[in-house]
KOLMAR-544896 format. One record per residue (C-alpha): residue in three letters; chain; x, y, z. Coordinates in Angstrom, 2 decimals, padded with zeros to 5 digits. Layout:
% residues N
+--------+--------+---------+---------+---------+
! residu ! chaine !      c1 !      c2 !      c3 !
+--------+--------+---------+---------+---------+
!    Ala !      A !       X !       Y !       Z !
...
+--------+--------+---------+---------+---------+
END
This chain:
% residues 221
+--------+--------+---------+---------+---------+
! residu ! chaine !      c1 !      c2 !      c3 !
+--------+--------+---------+---------+---------+
!    Met !      A ! -063.77 ! -007.19 ! -012.23 !
!    Glu !      A ! -064.46 ! -009.41 ! -009.26 !
!    Leu !      A ! -062.25 ! -010.05 ! -006.27 !
!    Lys !      A ! -063.15 ! -012.83 ! -003.86 !
!    Ala !      A ! -062.56 ! -012.29 ! -000.14 !
!    Gln !      A ! -063.56 ! -013.62 !  003.27 !
!    Arg !      A ! -064.30 ! -011.93 !  006.55 !
!    Arg !      A ! -061.22 ! -011.91 !  008.75 !
!    Ser !      A ! -061.12 ! -012.92 !  012.40 !
!    Val !      A ! -057.36 ! -012.59 !  012.80 !
!    Thr !      A ! -056.14 ! -009.11 !  013.78 !
!    Gly !      A ! -053.07 ! -007.46 !  015.27 !
!    Lys !      A ! -049.82 ! -009.43 !  015.12 !
!    Gly !      A ! -051.75 ! -012.46 !  013.89 !
!    Val !      A ! -051.90 ! -011.02 !  010.37 !
!    Gln !      A ! -048.24 ! -011.95 !  009.92 !
!    Ala !      A ! -049.33 ! -015.58 !  009.68 !
!    Leu !      A ! -051.87 ! -014.63 !  006.98 !
!    Arg !      A ! -049.18 ! -012.96 !  004.90 !
!    Lys !      A ! -047.01 ! -016.08 !  005.14 !
!    Glu !      A ! -049.98 ! -018.05 !  003.78 !
!    Gly !      A ! -050.08 ! -015.78 !  000.72 !
!    Lys !      A ! -053.01 ! -013.64 !  001.86 !
!    Val !      A ! -053.56 ! -009.90 !  002.11 !
!    Pro !      A ! -055.32 ! -008.50 !  005.20 !
!    Ala !      A ! -057.67 ! -005.64 !  004.35 !
!    Val !      A ! -060.48 ! -003.43 !  005.65 !
!    Val !      A ! -063.80 ! -002.39 !  004.06 !
!    Tyr !      A ! -065.44 !  000.91 !  004.99 !
!    Gly !      A ! -067.62 !  003.62 !  003.49 !
!    Thr !      A ! -069.98 !  006.51 !  004.19 !
!    Lys !      A ! -072.83 !  004.06 !  004.91 !
!    Gln !      A ! -070.70 !  001.01 !  005.64 !
!    Glu !      A ! -069.39 !  000.12 !  009.08 !
!    Ser !      A ! -065.74 ! -000.88 !  008.89 !
!    Phe !      A ! -064.90 ! -004.60 !  009.05 !
!    Pro !      A ! -061.76 ! -006.69 !  008.33 !
!    Ile !      A ! -061.38 ! -009.09 !  005.39 !
!    Glu !      A ! -058.67 ! -011.22 !  003.79 !
!    Met !      A ! -058.00 ! -012.40 !  000.25 !
!    Ser !      A ! -055.47 ! -014.18 ! -001.94 !
!    Ser !      A ! -052.39 ! -012.04 ! -002.55 !
!    Lys !      A ! -052.24 ! -013.37 ! -006.11 !
!    Asp !      A ! -055.88 ! -012.47 ! -006.83 !
!    Phe !      A ! -055.47 ! -009.02 ! -005.31 !
!    Gly !      A ! -052.37 ! -008.31 ! -007.40 !
!    Arg !      A ! -054.17 ! -009.30 ! -010.60 !
!    Val !      A ! -057.19 ! -007.07 ! -009.92 !
!    Phe !      A ! -055.15 ! -004.12 ! -008.67 !
!    Lys !      A ! -053.00 ! -004.21 ! -011.80 !
!    Glu !      A ! -056.12 ! -003.81 ! -013.96 !
!    Ala !      A ! -058.24 ! -001.54 ! -011.76 !
!    Gly !      A ! -055.75 !  000.62 ! -009.89 !
!    Glu !      A ! -057.37 !  003.01 ! -007.43 !
!    Ser !      A ! -059.82 !  004.67 ! -009.83 !
!    Thr !      A ! -061.85 !  001.77 ! -011.28 !
!    Met !      A ! -064.76 !  000.27 ! -009.37 !
!    Ile !      A ! -064.63 ! -003.48 ! -008.71 !
!    Glu !      A ! -067.04 ! -006.08 ! -007.32 !
!    Leu !      A ! -065.77 ! -007.26 ! -003.96 !
!    Val !      A ! -067.31 ! -010.69 ! -003.29 !
!    Ile !      A ! -067.14 ! -011.27 !  000.48 !
!    Asp !      A ! -068.31 ! -014.75 !  001.49 !
!    Gly !      A ! -070.60 ! -014.73 ! -001.54 !
!    Glu !      A ! -072.01 ! -011.22 ! -000.93 !
!    Lys !      A ! -071.17 ! -008.59 ! -003.56 !
!    Lys !      A ! -070.14 ! -005.05 ! -002.70 !
!    Ser !      A ! -069.10 ! -002.36 ! -005.17 !
!    Ala !      A ! -065.84 ! -000.82 ! -004.02 !
!    Leu !      A ! -062.71 !  001.10 ! -004.91 !
!    Ile !      A ! -059.25 !  000.04 ! -003.85 !
!    His !      A ! -058.70 !  003.16 ! -001.79 !
!    Asp !      A ! -055.21 !  002.65 ! -000.42 !
!    Ile !      A ! -052.49 !  000.01 ! -000.15 !
!    Asp !      A ! -049.47 ! -000.44 !  002.09 !
!    Arg !      A ! -046.33 ! -002.07 !  000.66 !
!    Asp !      A ! -043.30 ! -003.61 !  002.32 !
!    Pro !      A ! -040.44 ! -001.09 !  001.83 !
!    Val !      A ! -037.96 ! -003.90 !  001.08 !
!    Thr !      A ! -039.90 ! -006.54 ! -000.91 !
!    Asp !      A ! -042.60 ! -004.19 ! -002.32 !
!    Glu !      A ! -045.20 ! -006.85 ! -001.45 !
!    Val !      A ! -048.66 ! -005.56 ! -000.49 !
!    Arg !      A ! -049.03 ! -005.78 !  003.30 !
!    His !      A ! -052.50 ! -004.25 !  003.67 !
!    Ala !      A ! -055.31 ! -002.78 !  001.58 !
!    Asp !      A ! -058.28 ! -000.48 !  002.18 !
!    Phe !      A ! -061.52 ! -000.84 !  000.21 !
!    Tyr !      A ! -064.03 !  002.00 !  000.01 !
!    Ala !      A ! -067.56 !  000.65 ! -000.33 !
!    Ile !      A ! -069.61 !  002.54 ! -002.94 !
!    Gln !      A ! -073.37 !  003.12 ! -002.87 !
!    Lys !      A ! -075.25 !  003.06 ! -006.18 !
!    Gly !      A ! -074.99 !  006.44 ! -007.91 !
!    Gln !      A ! -072.50 !  007.77 ! -005.35 !
!    Lys !      A ! -069.95 !  010.32 ! -006.55 !
!    Val !      A ! -066.36 !  010.09 ! -005.35 !
!    Glu !      A ! -063.09 !  011.93 ! -005.82 !
!    Val !      A ! -060.12 !  009.91 ! -007.07 !
!    Ala !      A ! -056.66 !  010.41 ! -008.57 !
!    Val !      A ! -056.55 !  009.18 ! -012.17 !
!    Pro !      A ! -053.16 !  008.33 ! -013.76 !
!    Ile !      A ! -052.08 !  010.27 ! -016.86 !
!    Ile !      A ! -050.88 !  008.36 ! -019.93 !
!    Phe !      A ! -048.72 !  010.43 ! -022.29 !
!    Ser !      A ! -048.86 !  009.68 ! -026.01 !
!    Gly !      A ! -047.80 !  011.13 ! -029.35 !
!    Glu !      A ! -044.65 !  012.97 ! -030.43 !
!    Ala !      A ! -043.85 !  016.57 ! -029.58 !
!    Pro !      A ! -042.60 !  018.70 ! -032.54 !
!    Ala !      A ! -040.54 !  020.75 ! -030.08 !
!    Val !      A ! -038.58 !  017.61 ! -029.25 !
!    Lys !      A ! -038.10 !  016.43 ! -032.82 !
!    Glu !      A ! -037.38 !  019.81 ! -034.43 !
!    Leu !      A ! -035.90 !  021.93 ! -031.63 !
!    Gly !      A ! -034.10 !  019.28 ! -029.58 !
!    Ala !      A ! -036.10 !  020.05 ! -026.45 !
!    Asn !      A ! -036.98 !  017.66 ! -023.65 !
!    Ile !      A ! -040.51 !  016.97 ! -022.39 !
!    Ile !      A ! -041.02 !  017.88 ! -018.74 !
!    Lys !      A ! -043.89 !  015.91 ! -017.20 !
!    Val !      A ! -045.08 !  017.99 ! -014.28 !
!    Leu !      A ! -048.11 !  015.91 ! -013.28 !
!    His !      A ! -048.57 !  012.15 ! -013.47 !
!    Glu !      A ! -052.18 !  012.08 ! -012.23 !
!    Ile !      A ! -055.15 !  014.42 ! -011.86 !
!    Glu !      A ! -057.95 !  014.59 ! -009.31 !
!    Val !      A ! -061.48 !  014.13 ! -010.66 !
!    Glu !      A ! -064.98 !  013.62 ! -009.28 !
!    Gly !      A ! -067.74 !  011.51 ! -010.72 !
!    Glu !      A ! -070.04 !  008.55 ! -010.27 !
!    Ala !      A ! -067.86 !  005.60 ! -009.32 !
!    Ser !      A ! -069.05 !  003.44 ! -012.20 !
!    Arg !      A ! -068.23 !  006.19 ! -014.73 !
!    Leu !      A ! -064.72 !  007.10 ! -013.60 !
!    Pro !      A ! -062.01 !  006.72 ! -016.26 !
!    His !      A ! -059.25 !  004.21 ! -015.52 !
!    Thr !      A ! -056.66 !  006.57 ! -017.03 !
!    Val !      A ! -056.66 !  009.87 ! -018.95 !
!    Ser !      A ! -054.66 !  010.49 ! -022.13 !
!    Val !      A ! -052.46 !  013.51 ! -022.88 !
!    Asp !      A ! -051.24 !  013.99 ! -026.48 !
!    Val !      A ! -047.88 !  015.76 ! -026.40 !
!    Ser !      A ! -048.07 !  016.66 ! -030.10 !
!    Ala !      A ! -049.51 !  019.99 ! -028.89 !
!    Leu !      A ! -046.02 !  020.92 ! -027.65 !
!    Val !      A ! -044.82 !  022.74 ! -030.77 !
!    Thr !      A ! -042.68 !  025.62 ! -029.48 !
!    Leu !      A ! -040.53 !  026.21 ! -026.40 !
!    Glu !      A ! -043.39 !  028.27 ! -024.97 !
!    Ser !      A ! -045.94 !  025.46 ! -025.37 !
!    Tyr !      A ! -047.49 !  023.72 ! -022.38 !
!    Ile !      A ! -050.48 !  021.54 ! -021.55 !
!    Ser !      A ! -052.78 !  022.39 ! -018.62 !
!    Ala !      A ! -055.15 !  020.20 ! -016.64 !
!    Lys !      A ! -058.12 !  021.90 ! -018.36 !
!    Asp !      A ! -056.85 !  020.62 ! -021.72 !
!    Ile !      A ! -057.43 !  016.98 ! -020.73 !
!    Ala !      A ! -060.60 !  015.46 ! -022.20 !
!    Leu !      A ! -062.90 !  013.94 ! -019.57 !
!    Pro !      A ! -066.29 !  012.18 ! -019.82 !
!    Asp !      A ! -069.20 !  014.63 ! -019.66 !
!    Asp !      A ! -070.25 !  013.47 ! -016.18 !
!    Val !      A ! -066.76 !  013.60 ! -014.67 !
!    Arg !      A ! -065.59 !  016.89 ! -013.12 !
!    Leu !      A ! -062.00 !  018.09 ! -012.87 !
!    Ile !      A ! -060.88 !  018.77 ! -009.28 !
!    Thr !      A ! -057.26 !  019.65 ! -010.03 !
!    Ala !      A ! -056.80 !  023.39 ! -010.65 !
!    Pro !      A ! -057.64 !  023.94 ! -014.36 !
!    Asp !      A ! -054.54 !  026.07 ! -015.02 !
!    Glu !      A ! -052.15 !  023.66 ! -013.31 !
!    Met !      A ! -049.41 !  022.66 ! -015.74 !
!    Val !      A ! -049.33 !  019.01 ! -016.82 !
!    Ala !      A ! -046.45 !  019.03 ! -019.32 !
!    Thr !      A ! -044.12 !  021.45 ! -021.06 !
!    Val !      A ! -040.79 !  021.47 ! -022.92 !
!    Ala !      A ! -037.35 !  022.95 ! -022.30 !
!    Leu !      A ! -033.96 !  022.85 ! -023.93 !
!    Pro !      A ! -031.42 !  020.62 ! -022.18 !
!    Glu !      A ! -029.02 !  022.51 ! -019.94 !
!    Glu !      A ! -025.42 !  022.54 ! -021.10 !
!    Glu !      A ! -022.97 !  021.34 ! -018.49 !
!    Pro !      A ! -020.30 !  023.99 ! -017.79 !
!    Glu !      A ! -016.76 !  022.95 ! -018.63 !
!    Glu !      A ! -014.60 !  022.37 ! -015.59 !
!    Pro !      A ! -011.67 !  024.81 ! -015.51 !
!    Val !      A ! -008.25 !  023.20 ! -015.93 !
!    Ala !      A ! -006.07 !  023.92 ! -012.91 !
!    Thr !      A ! -002.90 !  025.88 ! -013.78 !
!    Pro !      A !  000.14 !  024.34 ! -012.11 !
!    Asp !      A !  002.10 !  026.54 ! -009.69 !
!    Met !      A !  005.47 !  026.64 ! -011.45 !
!    Glu !      A !  007.11 !  028.48 ! -008.58 !
!    Ser !      A !  006.18 !  025.71 ! -006.16 !
!    Ile !      A !  007.36 !  023.09 ! -008.61 !
!    Gly !      A !  010.71 !  024.90 ! -008.95 !
!    Ile !      A !  011.15 !  025.02 ! -005.19 !
!    Ser !      A !  010.35 !  021.34 ! -004.88 !
!    Glu !      A !  012.82 !  020.39 ! -007.63 !
!    Glu !      A !  015.57 !  022.56 ! -006.11 !
!    Arg !      A !  014.97 !  021.04 ! -002.70 !
!    Gly !      A !  015.12 !  017.56 ! -004.20 !
!    Lys !      A !  018.47 !  018.29 ! -005.87 !
!    Lys !      A !  019.97 !  019.61 ! -002.64 !
!    Glu !      A !  018.76 !  016.57 ! -000.73 !
!    Asp !      A !  020.27 !  014.27 ! -003.37 !
!    Glu !      A !  023.58 !  016.18 ! -003.27 !
!    Gly !      A !  023.63 !  016.02 !  000.48 !
!    Ser !      A !  023.07 !  012.28 !  000.41 !
!    Glu !      A !  025.92 !  011.76 ! -002.08 !
!    Gly !      A !  028.30 !  013.85 !  000.04 !
!    Thr !      A !  027.53 !  011.85 !  003.14 !
!    Ala !      A !  028.07 !  008.58 !  001.32 !
!    Ser !      A !  031.50 !  009.74 !  000.02 !
!    Thr !      A !  032.64 !  010.79 !  003.51 !
!    Glu !      A !  031.72 !  007.46 !  005.00 !
!    Lys !      A !  033.63 !  005.64 !  002.25 !
!    Thr !      A !  036.78 !  007.75 !  002.80 !
!    Glu !      A !  036.74 !  007.12 !  006.52 !
!    Ala !      A !  036.40 !  003.42 !  005.88 !
+--------+--------+---------+---------+---------+
END
């Protein structure tokens, strides 16, 4: 995947104007790459990021010059969710890097179908290390291994390419199952009959008092 970009001269508050033009301000850096600012089409960046994520190497074409890179980090607007800034990590040929790879869950768990349990997804990504060009875009977890209520899947159970090493703790739980919790019934409040009796008696006396007053006034009239 290629992403075209240009070196950026605008910095600071000036990047607001770039965003209004439909561009994303970004920075390129690396272990052997001095940091420098770039800009690119917001539309082009969104298309590439959707396919590559943060674990797939891309070709960053800056003013015609190609650089292998990973989209290392992005900053989004908290209201519009639009990308406000991006970091690109320049990769040297053969360089190994550590990245977080998203987990894709597939299959059907017997414990769900036969026992009525729910799947609990503990992790949604794992940390791995490998040559940038060999990193998997995603890793797959088949939940059909969840057969009983004691079943669980650990990070070490995830299949990885031979030249990719797991960084996440091998015994860290990825997914398990559990029966749904039953909601306790809310107790029905028992009415206080004594209080109700007092209230009714008071109401009768007040009514009788009102009637007596009305009769007296009529007689005097």
